[in-house]
Structure formats: C-alpha cells, structure tokens
DRENLOBA-202855 format. One record per residue: residue in three letters; residue number from 0; chain; x, y, z of N, C-alpha, C in turn. Coordinates in nm, 4 decimals, always signed. Example, Ala and Ser with C-alpha at 12.3 -4.5 7.8 and 13.67 -1.06 7.14 Angstrom:
+------+-----+-----+----------+----------+----------+----------+----------+----------+----------+----------+----------+
: type : seq : mol :   n_east :  n_north :     n_up :  ca_east : ca_north :    ca_up :   c_east :  c_north :     c_up :
+------+-----+-----+----------+----------+----------+----------+----------+----------+----------+----------+----------+
:  ala :   0 :   A :  +1.3190 :  -0.5690 :  +0.7800 :  +1.2300 :  -0.4500 :  +0.7800 :  +1.3200 :  -0.3300 :  +0.7800 :
:  ser :   1 :   A :  +1.2850 :  -0.2250 :  +0.7080 :  +1.3670 :  -0.1060 :  +0.7140 :  +1.2900 :  +0.0030 :  +0.7870 :
+------+-----+-----+----------+----------+----------+----------+----------+----------+----------+----------+----------+
***
This chain:
+------+-----+-----+----------+----------+----------+----------+----------+----------+----------+----------+----------+
: type : seq : mol :   n_east :  n_north :     n_up :  ca_east : ca_north :    ca_up :   c_east :  c_north :     c_up :
+------+-----+-----+----------+----------+----------+----------+----------+----------+----------+----------+----------+
:  unk :   0 :   A : +10.8759 : +12.9152 : +13.2979 : +10.9200 : +12.8005 : +13.2266 : +11.0317 : +12.7331 : +13.3230 :
:  unk :   1 :   A : +11.0159 : +12.6091 : +13.3471 : +11.1121 : +12.5311 : +13.4230 : +11.1919 : +12.4463 : +13.3306 :
:  unk :   2 :   A : +11.3241 : +12.4356 : +13.3617 : +11.4091 : +12.3539 : +13.2874 : +11.4711 : +12.2429 : +13.3828 :
:  unk :   3 :   A : +11.4795 : +12.1210 : +13.3265 : +11.5421 : +12.0167 : +13.4037 : +11.6484 : +11.9484 : +13.3184 :
:  unk :   4 :   A : +11.7598 : +11.9145 : +13.3777 : +11.8600 : +11.8349 : +13.3045 : +11.8879 : +11.7115 : +13.3864 :
:  unk :   5 :   A : +11.8742 : +11.5907 : +13.3031 : +11.8949 : +11.4669 : +13.3632 : +11.9884 : +11.3861 : +13.2806 :
:  unk :   6 :   A : +12.0312 : +11.2685 : +13.3395 : +12.1223 : +11.1831 : +13.2727 : +12.0847 : +11.0384 : +13.2975 :
:  unk :   7 :   A : +12.1128 : +10.9548 : +13.2097 : +12.0816 : +10.8072 : +13.2221 : +12.1721 : +10.7173 : +13.1439 :
:  unk :   8 :   A : +12.1428 : +10.5931 : +13.1510 : +12.2327 : +10.4957 : +13.0875 : +12.1619 : +10.3861 : +13.0128 :
:  unk :   9 :   A : +12.2210 : +10.3472 : +12.8986 : +12.1877 : +10.2235 : +12.8296 : +12.2907 : +10.1242 : +12.8774 :
:  unk :  10 :   A : +12.2559 : +10.0364 : +12.9692 : +12.3575 :  +9.9468 : +13.0331 : +12.3489 :  +9.8113 : +12.9612 :
:  unk :  11 :   A : +12.4636 :  +9.7691 : +12.9050 : +12.4706 :  +9.6457 : +12.8359 : +12.5488 :  +9.5440 : +12.9159 :
:  unk :  12 :   A : +12.4898 :  +9.4140 : +12.9177 : +12.5666 :  +9.2965 : +12.9628 : +12.5489 :  +9.1909 : +12.8533 :
:  unk :  13 :   A : +12.6548 :  +9.1614 : +12.7899 : +12.6507 :  +9.0603 : +12.6765 : +12.5582 :  +9.1109 : +12.5711 :
:  unk :  14 :   A : +12.4457 :  +9.0361 : +12.5461 : +12.3547 :  +9.0871 : +12.4453 : +12.2199 :  +9.1285 : +12.5002 :
:  unk :  15 :   A : +12.2318 :  +9.1834 : +12.6305 : +12.1102 :  +9.2297 : +12.7000 : +12.1285 :  +9.3757 : +12.7383 :
:  unk :  16 :   A : +12.0186 :  +9.4447 : +12.7631 : +12.0132 :  +9.5813 : +12.8101 : +11.9228 :  +9.5930 : +12.9338 :
:  unk :  17 :   A : +11.9709 :  +9.6689 : +13.0376 : +11.8941 :  +9.6894 : +13.1570 : +11.7670 :  +9.7680 : +13.1310 :
:  unk :  18 :   A : +11.6555 :  +9.7162 : +13.1700 : +11.5324 :  +9.7998 : +13.1684 : +11.4662 :  +9.7887 : +13.3079 :
:  unk :  19 :   A : +11.3879 :  +9.9043 : +13.3328 : +11.3125 :  +9.9066 : +13.4569 : +11.1598 :  +9.9095 : +13.4229 :
:  unk :  20 :   A : +11.0851 :  +9.8354 : +13.4963 : +10.9399 :  +9.8366 : +13.4783 : +10.8718 :  +9.9117 : +13.5875 :
:  unk :  21 :   A : +10.7990 : +10.0095 : +13.5498 : +10.7240 : +10.0872 : +13.6469 : +10.6076 : +10.0072 : +13.6958 :
:  unk :  22 :   A : +10.5512 : +10.0539 : +13.8014 : +10.4341 :  +9.9812 : +13.8622 : +10.3124 :  +9.9891 : +13.7627 :
:  unk :  23 :   A : +10.3088 : +10.0870 : +13.6681 : +10.1999 : +10.0987 : +13.5718 : +10.2250 : +10.0018 : +13.4484 :
:  unk :  24 :   A : +10.3424 :  +9.9360 : +13.4375 : +10.3722 :  +9.8371 : +13.3453 : +10.4630 :  +9.8861 : +13.2339 :
:  unk :  25 :   A : +10.4917 : +10.0241 : +13.2351 : +10.5780 : +10.0775 : +13.1349 : +10.7337 : +10.0323 : +13.1642 :
:  unk :  26 :   A : +10.7978 :  +9.9950 : +13.0491 : +10.9391 :  +9.9623 : +13.0628 : +11.0184 : +10.0854 : +13.0159 :
:  unk :  27 :   A : +11.1156 : +10.1271 : +13.0944 : +11.1999 : +10.2496 : +13.0708 : +11.3449 : +10.2213 : +13.0985 :
:  unk :  28 :   A : +11.4305 : +10.3206 : +13.0549 : +11.5699 : +10.3192 : +13.0897 : +11.5908 : +10.3999 : +13.2204 :
:  unk :  29 :   A : +11.6962 : +10.3643 : +13.3019 : +11.7262 : +10.4395 : +13.4171 : +11.7781 : +10.5792 : +13.3873 :
:  unk :  30 :   A : +11.7210 : +10.6816 : +13.4520 : +11.7735 : +10.8180 : +13.4425 : +11.7213 : +10.9029 : +13.5572 :
:  unk :  31 :   A : +11.7782 : +11.0107 : +13.5700 : +11.7350 : +11.1076 : +13.6754 : +11.8028 : +11.2427 : +13.6747 :
:  unk :  32 :   A : +11.7633 : +11.3286 : +13.7619 : +11.8104 : +11.4617 : +13.7620 : +11.9516 : +11.4809 : +13.8177 :
:  unk :  33 :   A : +12.0188 : +11.5749 : +13.7542 : +12.1553 : +11.6110 : +13.8017 : +12.1452 : +11.6837 : +13.9330 :
:  unk :  34 :   A : +12.2238 : +11.6385 : +14.0313 : +12.2307 : +11.7115 : +14.1594 : +12.3279 : +11.8256 : +14.1499 :
:  unk :  35 :   A : +12.3146 : +11.9205 : +14.2416 : +12.4047 : +12.0399 : +14.2437 : +12.5509 : +12.0002 : +14.2489 :
:  unk :  36 :   A : +12.6203 : +12.0634 : +14.1539 : +12.7634 : +12.0480 : +14.1354 : +12.8113 : +11.9033 : +14.0930 :
:  unk :  37 :   A : +12.7149 : +11.8232 : +14.0391 : +12.7427 : +11.6873 : +13.9932 : +12.7758 : +11.6870 : +13.8460 :
:  unk :  38 :   A : +12.8703 : +11.6131 : +13.7990 : +12.8990 : +11.6065 : +13.6575 : +12.7846 : +11.5105 : +13.5974 :
:  unk :  39 :   A : +12.7591 : +11.5330 : +13.4653 : +12.6562 : +11.4631 : +13.3996 : +12.6787 : +11.3098 : +13.3981 :
:  unk :  40 :   A : +12.8019 : +11.2739 : +13.3664 : +12.8380 : +11.1306 : +13.3622 : +12.8175 : +11.0677 : +13.4999 :
:  unk :  41 :   A : +12.8573 : +11.1406 : +13.6050 : +12.8395 : +11.0861 : +13.7404 : +12.6922 : +11.0731 : +13.7795 :
:  unk :  42 :   A : +12.6126 : +11.1590 : +13.7212 : +12.4654 : +11.1531 : +13.7510 : +12.4061 : +11.0252 : +13.6846 :
:  unk :  43 :   A : +12.4528 : +10.9953 : +13.5577 : +12.4102 : +10.8759 : +13.4837 : +12.4421 : +10.7571 : +13.5651 :
:  unk :  44 :   A : +12.5723 : +10.7434 : +13.6091 : +12.6149 : +10.6290 : +13.6800 : +12.5363 : +10.6095 : +13.8193 :
:  unk :  45 :   A : +12.5189 : +10.7221 : +13.8814 : +12.4520 : +10.7174 : +14.0183 : +12.2971 : +10.6778 : +13.9888 :
:  unk :  46 :   A : +12.2327 : +10.7272 : +13.8869 : +12.0934 : +10.6876 : +13.8675 : +12.0856 : +10.5417 : +13.8286 :
:  unk :  47 :   A : +12.1735 : +10.4881 : +13.7427 : +12.1721 : +10.3448 : +13.7137 : +12.1839 : +10.2581 : +13.8424 :
:  unk :  48 :   A : +12.2761 : +10.3014 : +13.9289 : +12.2931 : +10.2323 : +14.0576 : +12.1716 : +10.2442 : +14.1455 :
:  unk :  49 :   A : +12.1155 : +10.3636 : +14.1595 : +12.0015 : +10.3864 : +14.2517 : +11.8763 : +10.3205 : +14.2000 :
:  unk :  50 :   A : +11.8419 : +10.3361 : +14.0737 : +11.7233 : +10.2858 : +14.0197 : +11.7256 : +10.1377 : +13.9857 :
:  unk :  51 :   A : +11.8439 : +10.0856 : +13.9486 : +11.8435 :  +9.9442 : +13.9058 : +11.9485 :  +9.8594 : +13.9863 :
:  unk :  52 :   A : +12.0168 :  +9.9231 : +14.0835 : +12.1074 :  +9.8469 : +14.1635 : +12.2303 :  +9.7841 : +14.0878 :
:  unk :  53 :   A : +12.2636 :  +9.8535 : +13.9811 : +12.3693 :  +9.8019 : +13.8899 : +12.4887 :  +9.8982 : +13.8917 :
:  unk :  54 :   A : +12.6033 :  +9.8416 : +13.9209 : +12.7350 :  +9.9212 : +13.9077 : +12.7768 :  +9.9134 : +13.7577 :
:  unk :  55 :   A : +12.7925 : +10.0193 : +13.6996 : +12.8258 : +10.0233 : +13.5606 : +12.9429 : +10.1104 : +13.5338 :
:  unk :  56 :   A : +12.9989 : +10.1008 : +13.4065 : +13.1051 : +10.1909 : +13.3641 : +13.0651 : +10.2554 : +13.2372 :
:  unk :  57 :   A : +13.0957 : +10.3762 : +13.2130 : +13.0635 : +10.4492 : +13.0959 : +13.1618 : +10.4037 : +12.9819 :
:  unk :  58 :   A : +13.0959 : +10.3714 : +12.8620 : +13.1817 : +10.3449 : +12.7507 : +13.1870 : +10.4662 : +12.6592 :
:  unk :  59 :   A : +13.0773 : +10.5335 : +12.6427 : +13.0563 : +10.6364 : +12.5393 : +12.9358 : +10.7262 : +12.5630 :
:  unk :  60 :   A : +12.9437 : +10.8450 : +12.5293 : +12.8300 : +10.9331 : +12.5262 : +12.7524 : +10.9093 : +12.4056 :
:  unk :  61 :   A : +12.6175 : +10.8766 : +12.4204 : +12.5309 : +10.8492 : +12.3061 : +12.4720 : +10.9765 : +12.2470 :
:  unk :  62 :   A : +12.4221 : +11.0664 : +12.3219 : +12.3582 : +11.1887 : +12.2795 : +12.2561 : +11.2357 : +12.3836 :
:  unk :  63 :   A : +12.1830 : +11.3383 : +12.3400 : +12.0826 : +11.3928 : +12.4307 : +11.9486 : +11.4039 : +12.3567 :
:  unk :  64 :   A : +11.8409 : +11.4037 : +12.4459 : +11.7022 : +11.4153 : +12.3982 : +11.6440 : +11.5273 : +12.4732 :
:  unk :  65 :   A : +11.5648 : +11.6074 : +12.4048 : +11.4871 : +11.7128 : +12.4778 : +11.3436 : +11.7020 : +12.4444 :
:  unk :  66 :   A : +11.2630 : +11.7332 : +12.5427 : +11.1155 : +11.7267 : +12.5216 : +11.0527 : +11.8205 : +12.6346 :
:  unk :  67 :   A : +10.9212 : +11.8343 : +12.6250 : +10.8511 : +11.9069 : +12.7257 : +10.7301 : +11.8232 : +12.7729 :
:  unk :  68 :   A : +10.7060 : +11.8495 : +12.9024 : +10.5857 : +11.7827 : +12.9554 : +10.5157 : +11.8647 : +13.0582 :
:  unk :  69 :   A : +10.3931 : +11.8318 : +13.0918 : +10.3142 : +11.9095 : +13.1840 : +10.3236 : +11.8555 : +13.3235 :
:  unk :  70 :   A : +10.3543 : +11.9345 : +13.4205 : +10.3551 : +11.8924 : +13.5583 : +10.2122 : +11.9126 : +13.6070 :
:  unk :  71 :   A : +10.1383 : +11.8080 : +13.6216 :  +9.9934 : +11.8117 : +13.6498 :  +9.9698 : +11.8738 : +13.7858 :
:  unk :  72 :   A : +10.0557 : +11.8445 : +13.8888 : +10.0315 : +11.8969 : +14.0239 : +10.0386 : +12.0455 : +14.0252 :
:  unk :  73 :   A : +10.1353 : +12.1067 : +13.9529 : +10.1580 : +12.2524 : +13.9642 : +10.1144 : +12.3229 : +13.8376 :
:  unk :  74 :   A : +10.0562 : +12.2541 : +13.7441 : +10.0038 : +12.3090 : +13.6217 : +10.1144 : +12.3980 : +13.5495 :
:  unk :  75 :   A : +10.2389 : +12.3357 : +13.5214 : +10.3518 : +12.4039 : +13.4647 : +10.3960 : +12.3219 : +13.3452 :
:  unk :  76 :   A : +10.4651 : +12.3844 : +13.2482 : +10.5260 : +12.3137 : +13.1439 : +10.6813 : +12.3033 : +13.1869 :
:  unk :  77 :   A : +10.7328 : +12.1858 : +13.1741 : +10.8735 : +12.1603 : +13.2092 : +10.9456 : +12.1215 : +13.0802 :
:  unk :  78 :   A : +11.0549 : +12.1843 : +13.0560 : +11.1394 : +12.1547 : +12.9340 : +11.2585 : +12.0674 : +12.9877 :
:  unk :  79 :   A : +11.2700 : +11.9449 : +12.9416 : +11.3689 : +11.8521 : +13.0020 : +11.4663 : +11.8117 : +12.8920 :
:  unk :  80 :   A : +11.5905 : +11.8068 : +12.9293 : +11.6948 : +11.7464 : +12.8473 : +11.7612 : +11.6315 : +12.9202 :
:  unk :  81 :   A : +11.7692 : +11.5164 : +12.8540 : +11.8296 : +11.3955 : +12.9043 : +11.9557 : +11.3661 : +12.8304 :
:  unk :  82 :   A : +12.0691 : +11.3470 : +12.8985 : +12.1899 : +11.3087 : +12.8393 : +12.2034 : +11.1556 : +12.8603 :
:  unk :  83 :   A : +12.2345 : +11.0790 : +12.7536 : +12.2387 : +10.9400 : +12.7601 : +12.3822 : +10.8790 : +12.7347 :
:  unk :  84 :   A : +12.4228 : +10.7814 : +12.8114 : +12.5521 : +10.7136 : +12.7926 : +12.5300 : +10.5739 : +12.7795 :
:  unk :  85 :   A : +12.6300 : +10.5155 : +12.6938 : +12.6312 : +10.3689 : +12.6713 : +12.7194 : +10.3229 : +12.7843 :
:  unk :  86 :   A : +12.6809 : +10.2196 : +12.8602 : +12.7467 : +10.1632 : +12.9719 : +12.7582 : +10.0142 : +12.9689 :
:  unk :  87 :   A : +12.8505 :  +9.9630 : +13.0348 : +12.8648 :  +9.8195 : +13.0469 : +12.8718 :  +9.7847 : +13.2013 :
:  unk :  88 :   A : +12.8378 :  +9.6569 : +13.2259 : +12.8500 :  +9.6089 : +13.3625 : +12.9005 :  +9.4634 : +13.3600 :
:  unk :  89 :   A : +12.9400 :  +9.4100 : +13.4773 : +13.0046 :  +9.2847 : +13.4822 : +12.9097 :  +9.1775 : +13.5442 :
:  unk :  90 :   A : +12.7818 :  +9.2115 : +13.5624 : +12.6929 :  +9.1137 : +13.6239 : +12.5455 :  +9.1528 : +13.5770 :
:  unk :  91 :   A : +12.4598 :  +9.0556 : +13.5728 : +12.3223 :  +9.0712 : +13.5424 : +12.2393 :  +9.0964 : +13.6729 :
:  unk :  92 :   A : +12.3065 :  +9.1069 : +13.7889 : +12.2363 :  +9.1348 : +13.9123 : +12.1796 :  +9.2710 : +13.9045 :
:  unk :  93 :   A : +12.0519 :  +9.2842 : +13.9385 : +11.9813 :  +9.4188 : +13.9463 : +11.8658 :  +9.4125 : +14.0434 :
:  unk :  94 :   A : +11.8361 :  +9.5236 : +14.1016 : +11.7301 :  +9.5359 : +14.1988 : +11.6591 :  +9.6691 : +14.1709 :
:  unk :  95 :   A : +11.5262 :  +9.6573 : +14.1502 : +11.4526 :  +9.7816 : +14.1284 : +11.4396 :  +9.8701 : +14.2468 :
:  unk :  96 :   A : +11.4408 :  +9.9983 : +14.2309 : +11.4190 : +10.0928 : +14.3437 : +11.2616 : +10.1163 : +14.3510 :
:  unk :  97 :   A : +11.2058 : +10.0384 : +14.4411 : +11.0589 : +10.0401 : +14.4510 : +11.0134 : +10.1762 : +14.5015 :
:  unk :  98 :   A : +11.0890 : +10.2470 : +14.5791 : +11.0442 : +10.3787 : +14.6315 : +11.0381 : +10.4776 : +14.5170 :
:  unk :  99 :   A : +11.0957 : +10.4494 : +14.4092 : +11.0817 : +10.5474 : +14.2910 : +10.9848 : +10.5004 : +14.1886 :
:  unk : 100 :   A : +10.9102 : +10.3882 : +14.2232 : +10.8040 : +10.3432 : +14.1349 : +10.8330 : +10.2341 : +14.0435 :
:  unk : 101 :   A : +10.9550 : +10.1690 : +14.0707 : +10.9905 : +10.0567 : +13.9761 : +10.9588 :  +9.9239 : +14.0355 :
:  unk : 102 :   A : +10.8812 :  +9.8416 : +13.9731 : +10.8382 :  +9.7087 : +14.0164 : +10.9364 :  +9.6020 : +13.9827 :
:  unk : 103 :   A : +11.0163 :  +9.6266 : +13.8773 : +11.0987 :  +9.5176 : +13.8267 : +11.2235 :  +9.5883 : +13.7609 :
:  unk : 104 :   A : +11.3361 :  +9.5185 : +13.7678 : +11.4549 :  +9.5536 : +13.6893 : +11.5064 :  +9.4249 : +13.6268 :
:  unk : 105 :   A : +11.5387 :  +9.4328 : +13.4966 : +11.5732 :  +9.3120 : +13.4227 : +11.6640 :  +9.3428 : +13.3111 :
:  unk : 106 :   A : +11.7570 :  +9.2496 : +13.2812 : +11.8310 :  +9.2618 : +13.1605 : +11.7577 :  +9.1814 : +13.0510 :
:  unk : 107 :   A : +11.7206 :  +9.2632 : +12.9426 : +11.6302 :  +9.2087 : +12.8393 : +11.7136 :  +9.1938 : +12.7093 :
:  unk : 108 :   A : +11.6934 :  +9.0840 : +12.6430 : +11.7570 :  +9.0650 : +12.5086 : +11.7479 :  +9.1903 : +12.4223 :
:  unk : 109 :   A : +11.8621 :  +9.2442 : +12.3760 : +11.8559 :  +9.3731 : +12.3113 : +11.7732 :  +9.3730 : +12.1876 :
:  unk : 110 :   A : +11.7538 :  +9.2612 : +12.1169 : +11.6590 :  +9.2594 : +12.0018 : +11.5200 :  +9.2822 : +12.0395 :
:  unk : 111 :   A : +11.4797 :  +9.2539 : +12.1659 : +11.3423 :  +9.2802 : +12.2122 : +11.3177 :  +9.4195 : +12.2647 :
:  unk : 112 :   A : +11.4257 :  +9.4793 : +12.3151 : +11.4121 :  +9.6077 : +12.3835 : +11.3334 :  +9.7129 : +12.3027 :
:  unk : 113 :   A : +11.3661 :  +9.7357 : +12.1766 : +11.2907 :  +9.8399 : +12.1021 : +11.1434 :  +9.8149 : +12.0905 :
:  unk : 114 :   A : +11.0995 :  +9.6895 : +12.1030 : +10.9598 :  +9.6621 : +12.0998 : +10.8817 :  +9.6751 : +12.2269 :
:  unk : 115 :   A : +10.9540 :  +9.6741 : +12.3369 : +10.8835 :  +9.6786 : +12.4700 : +10.9057 :  +9.8083 : +12.5432 :
:  unk : 116 :   A : +11.0123 :  +9.8874 : +12.5000 : +11.0342 : +10.0125 : +12.5729 : +10.9160 : +10.1163 : +12.5445 :
:  unk : 117 :   A : +10.8762 : +10.1915 : +12.6412 : +10.7572 : +10.2700 : +12.6323 : +10.7679 : +10.3902 : +12.5427 :
:  unk : 118 :   A : +10.8778 : +10.4724 : +12.5688 : +10.8833 : +10.6027 : +12.5033 : +10.9737 : +10.6005 : +12.3750 :
:  unk : 119 :   A : +10.9244 : +10.6695 : +12.2776 : +10.9908 : +10.6760 : +12.1403 : +11.1335 : +10.7312 : +12.1479 :
:  unk : 120 :   A : +11.1480 : +10.8346 : +12.2384 : +11.2845 : +10.8938 : +12.2448 : +11.3794 : +10.7913 : +12.3069 :
:  unk : 121 :   A : +11.3398 : +10.7178 : +12.4002 : +11.4237 : +10.6129 : +12.4631 : +11.4458 : +10.5084 : +12.3616 :
:  unk : 122 :   A : +11.3509 : +10.4660 : +12.2877 : +11.3665 : +10.3662 : +12.1833 : +11.4751 : +10.4107 : +12.0840 :
:  unk : 123 :   A : +11.4748 : +10.5327 : +12.0420 : +11.5746 : +10.5802 : +11.9513 : +11.7181 : +10.5826 : +12.0082 :
:  unk : 124 :   A : +11.7238 : +10.6130 : +12.1328 : +11.8551 : +10.6030 : +12.2080 : +11.9060 : +10.4682 : +12.2139 :
:  unk : 125 :   A : +11.8151 : +10.3646 : +12.2449 : +11.8574 : +10.2305 : +12.2413 : +11.9042 : +10.1850 : +12.1046 :
:  unk : 126 :   A : +11.8336 : +10.2171 : +11.9991 : +11.8747 : +10.1840 : +11.8629 : +12.0117 : +10.2434 : +11.8341 :
:  unk : 127 :   A : +12.0279 : +10.3630 : +11.8786 : +12.1653 : +10.4305 : +11.8495 : +12.2713 : +10.3489 : +11.9318 :
:  unk : 128 :   A : +12.2409 : +10.3153 : +12.0593 : +12.3399 : +10.2439 : +12.1352 : +12.3688 : +10.1056 : +12.0771 :
:  unk : 129 :   A : +12.2674 : +10.0361 : +12.0309 : +12.2963 :  +9.9109 : +11.9562 : +12.3841 :  +9.9183 : +11.8399 :
:  unk : 130 :   A : +12.3617 : +10.0301 : +11.7661 : +12.4414 : +10.0549 : +11.6453 : +12.5856 : +10.0872 : +11.6861 :
:  unk : 131 :   A : +12.6118 : +10.1492 : +11.7994 : +12.7433 : +10.1751 : +11.8487 : +12.8146 : +10.0410 : +11.8896 :
:  unk : 132 :   A : +12.7377 :  +9.9555 : +11.9466 : +12.7864 :  +9.8323 : +11.9909 : +12.8343 :  +9.7373 : +11.8774 :
:  unk : 133 :   A : +12.7543 :  +9.7498 : +11.7745 : +12.7731 :  +9.6641 : +11.6571 : +12.8699 :  +9.7161 : +11.5508 :
:  unk : 134 :   A : +12.9406 :  +9.8270 : +11.5854 : +13.0361 :  +9.8948 : +11.4900 : +13.1693 :  +9.8131 : +11.4935 :
+------+-----+-----+----------+----------+----------+----------+----------+----------+----------+----------+----------+
***
C-alpha cells in the first residue's frame, strides 16, 4: 500500500476562483505532493505558483480529503490525502503549467465553479471555501 500526501489551494481574487483545465478538458484545483522536509502550507503555495503561475497568500486551512485510486502503470492502489487552504492573490494573472498537463488557467466566477469542477471532493472543498468567505 502506497500513501501520498498532497496540498493545494482554493485561490480567490474578488469573486473568482483559480481553476486549471487539463488537456482532457477537466477543470481542477491546483495541488501536488509534499516534497521532503517541506511544510504542508508551503507545498500548497508552491503548487499554486508552479501549476497556475499565481503568487498567493494563505488565509485559512479548509480541511483535508482522503481517497484511493489505482496506479494503472504499476497496478497499485494509492491512498492519498490532500490538505486544502483558502488563499488570496492580488492579480488575476495566471499561466498554466503545460508540462504538468494543464492547457488553461483561469479565474472563474465562484458561482460557476461548483458546476464545472470535475471531482466531487474538490467541489465540496470549493463550497466550504465559499462559505468561509461569506461568513
């Protein structure tokens, strides 16, 4: 059994949220694996910058999501935990990291995000982030 720990961000600018579009058309949040001796929050900030080209600041920890998936190449089950942070940025400038499979990076009106984001767990994190913003 393999375990992975990742971190990512729900990055807000005004009434928009940063999303990344994969080459297959799926819209997702930026996230990635923690590197050796890296803090979880630092990973989230690094991944937002690497995958979306956005410099962000953490506002609050949102929570974690755990799931399992099959690594097709090596025929293994991987148990993954992703820690999510609510973040803010000062600009809508963003650039997708094409080498990681992202065709587009965009700030999308937050009311539309739950309808277009691909994965249910990320949708739930976005909804939680929106509720934290509107408190």
